[in-house]
N, C-alpha and C positions, 0 to 999 in steps of 0.2 A: 805254195804253202797250203796245207789241208785246212779247211775251214769247218766250223761247226755246222750242223744240219740247218737248213733254212728255218728261221723262226726260233732256233735254240740259241740261248746265250752260252750254255755249257752242255756238252755232250760227252758222257762217259761211255765208252764202247768196249765191252768184253775185257774189263779190267781184272787182272789177277795179280795179287800181292802175296808173297811168301816171306817167312822168316826162318833163318837157319838156327835151330836150337840143338842143345845137346841130345835131345830125344829124337831128332830128325827134322825134316823139312816141314814146317807148319804153314799150310795155305790158309791165310787169314781172310782173304777176299778171293772169290772164285768166279771169274767170268761174269761180272755184273755189268749191266748197262742201264744208264739213266740219262734223262734230258731235263733241263730246266729252261724255261722261256723267260725273257725279261719281264719283271714285275710279278713273277709267279713265286709262290712258296711251296716247296716240295718237302714233305715230312719224311724222314728216314727213321723208322722205328724197329724195335726188336730188343731181345734180352741182351744183357751185358755179355761181351765177348763174341757177338755175332759178326763184327767187322765194320760197324758204323763209323767209328772214329778213324780206323785205318783208311777207309774210303775217303773221309774228309781230308786227312793229312796227305793223301796221295795227290789230291788236286793241286796242292802247292809244293809237291815234291818234298815233303817234310818227313818222309819215312827214313829212319836212320839206316844208312847203307855202309857196311854191313851192320847188323845181321839181316836187315830187310832188303827186299829187292822187288821191284815192279817188273814182273817177268813177261807180261803180255798186256796188250790193250792200248787205247789212246784216250786222252782227255783233251778235248778241243774247246777252246774259248773263242767266241766270235771276235774276229779281228786279230787274234794272236796265233791261231793254228794249234798244233798239238803241244800242250804244255810239257809233256814228257820229253820232247826233243828240243825244247826252247833253250838257247844258250843262257848261261848263268846270268849274264849282265841284263838280258831282256827279262828273265824271270824275276829279277829283283824289282823291276818296275811294275810287275803284276802284283806281287805280294804287298798287301797293305794298302794298295791304291785301287787297282781294278778288282781285286779279290781280297776281302778281309775276313779274318777268322776270330771267333770268340772261342777260346780253348776251354776244354772241360776242367782243367786243373789250374786255377789261377795262382796257386802257390809257386809253381815253377815256370809260369809264363811271363812274369815281369822281371826285368833286369834288377837284381838286388843292389847294384852299386849306383843307380840313378834315381833321382827323386821322381815323384809322379809328374811334376811339371815338366821335367826334362823329357820324359818318355812321351807324354801327350804332345808337347810342343814340337818334338821332332816330326810327328805325323803331320802337323799343320804346316810346318815350314816346307817339308818335302812335297806335300800334296797341293798346298794352296799358296806357297811362297809368303806366308805371313811373317812379319817381324816379331820380335820377342814379346813386345807389349800386347799386340793383337792376339798372339798365340796364347798368352797367359789369360787374357780376358775370355777367350773362347773356351779354353780348358776349364776355367772356373765355372762358366755357364753350363758346360756339359756335365761336370761333376755334380752340380746342383740338380740337373735334370735327371740323373740316374739315382738320385736319392741319398747322396753323401752329405752328411751334416757338416757345417763349417768348411765348405770346399776351399776357401782361401788358405786355411791352415793346412789342409790335406795336400795341397799342391807341393808343399815343402817336405812332405813325409817320404820316407823310404818304404819299400814294400813290406819289410819286416815289422814296421810300425802300424800296419793296417791289419784288421781282422780278415778272415777268409772271405766273408761276404763283401767287405769293402774292396778287397783285391778283385773280386769278380766284377764288381761294378766299374772299377777302373778299366778292366779289360774290355767291358762292353762299351764304355765311353770311347776308348781308343779305336775300336772297330767302327763305331758309328761316325766318328769325327771325319774319317776319310771319304765318307759317302761313296762306298764301292759300288760297282756294277753287280757284284755277287757277294753276299754275306753268308759265310758258313758259320752257323751257330751250333756248337757242339755242347748240348746240355747247358744252355746259357743261364738258366735260372735255378739250377740245382741248389746252390748255397744261399738262396735268398728267401725271405719270407713272402707270403702271398701278396702283400701290398706292393712291395718292390717288384715282385714278379709281374704284376699287372702293369706297372709303369714301364718296365722294360719291353714287354710285349707291345705296348702302345707305341713306344719309341721306334721299334722295328717297323710297325705298320706305317708310321709317319714317314720314315725313311723311304719306304717303298712308294708311298704316294707322291713324295717330293721328287725322287730321283728315278723311279722306275726300276729300282734294284730287284734282282732275284735273290731268294733266300733258300738255302739248304738248311733245314731245321732238324737237328738230331735230338731226339728226346725219348724218354720212357713214358712220358705223361700223355696219354691218349686224349685227355681233356684239352691240353694245349694244342694237340694236333687238330682237334675238332674246331678250335677257335681260330687257329692261325693259318692252316694249310689249305691249299687248293687241291693238291694231289698228294698221295701217300705211296711210299714204297716200303714193304715189310721185308726185313732181312731175318734169315735164320741160318746159322752155321755157315756164314760166309757167302750165302746166296740170296738173291732177291726171290722171294717165294710168291709175292703178290704185288700188283700195282693197280692203281685206280684213282678216280677222284674221291674226295672225302665222302660224298654220299654213297658211292659204290662200296667203299671199304666199311663204313659204319652200318649201312643198312643191308648190303648184299654181299658181304664178304664170302669168298669162294674157297679159301684155303682153311683147313682145320686149325692151323696155328693162329691165323688172324682171328678166327672166330673165338678161339680159346682166350686170346688176349683181351678181346672186347667183353667176353662174358665175365672176366675176373675184375672188371672195373666196378667199384662201389657206386650204387645209384641212389638218388634221393628217395626216401620212403622205405628203404630196405630195413628190416628189423635189426635192432642194435646187435643182437647176438646171432644173427643169421650167418651161416657159413658160406663164404664166397666160393664159386667154382674155381678150381685151379688146374694148371697144366701139370700133370704128374711127370715125374722124372726130371732129368737134367739135360742140358745141351750137350751133345756128344763132343768129345775131344777132337780138335782139328787133326790130330795125329791118328785117330781111329774112327773115321767117318763111315757110316753105313754104306753098303754097296748101292742100294736103291735110293729110295726117298730118305733124306736125312731126318725128317720128322717122324718117320714110321715107328720108331721105338716108343714114342710118346703120344701117338695119334689116337684120339678117341674115335675118329671115324673109321680107321682101319679095323678096330676091334669089333665093328658091327658087320664087317664084310665076310663073304664066304672064303673058304680056304684058298681057292684059286686066285681070287682078287687080292687077298693078303700077300700071297706069294709075289704077285706083280709089284706090290708096294715095296717088299723087301729086296727085290732083284732088279727092278727097272727104275733108273733115275728119271723122274718126270721133267719135261721141258716147261719153261715159262711160256705159256701160249694162251690165246683167247679161248674162253670156255662157252659152251652153249648156254644161252640165257644171259650172257654178259660177263664181264670181268676178265682179267688176265691173271692166271695163277699157275704155279708149278705143282699140279696135283692130278693123279690119275682118276680120282673119284671126288670131284668138287662137292662142297657142301650145298645142299638144297635149301630152299626157303623153309621147308618144314623142319629140317634138322637144325637149322640155325637157331630157331627158337628154343630147342631143347638141348643144345650142346652143353 
């Protein structure tokens, strides 16, 4: 049995995921590699449609087949080997127990025909062997912890009787109940107000401290990344374009896309009517990707280069590799310290 790399709880190696559409074969994730160690939080960031959620779903083999297919790569979990080749009966023991996931869309993630108590209680009975009374008490406690008012009454509710924010909190409670080795949090606080968001982030931190769990945190919120994550991987058009620890990414970003994301964050003290920097253009269609660097059509750095250098950006696909001065990025002409300040 193939094992995860030494020290890694989860290792994704050269993963490629495609979807068969009427317009052609769409490559949503293209040869990405990631590692997460026990107790570590890895932030996966990027614009909508870049492949973050597809990457997360691939870990638990939740890609619908067809039209989706995992056409290349391995996903190794320590002690379990390659999850992509694991028999279905063994994979069922991984889902929700060793690896739990908070889904992006709570509207479709809860079973509409079962009460909240039934769905939470099933986790506790399967994971910890609790009887019905103990499971109800623990479920009540967890609903209260995630900020649901009158949790005793909510236990008897069906999903359609809850608001979107409450559904999301139930999903978070369900994931945290199992105390997984790996928690995949796909935009877990999107539907919540800032007070509840802070409570949820604190819950995740407490889970890590108590169990040593690793967290794959998918988000658009760079403020949450700064607060929660140890390392960051930046995705663009199905690829990882930059990796590094939080300090490297926020203070010494090397890829023009990462720099653009950071420059567009509102900062305290900025004038009320000041115009924030933006990344011009749109993400290319996965069906019509540029031949060279996928970010080249939108890249502010490319526009400052001479003609020969720009031609290289258009024609040569950059590899993700260490850069002089530090950092790992997929860019022929990494951002310098001087440029970073004026991007």
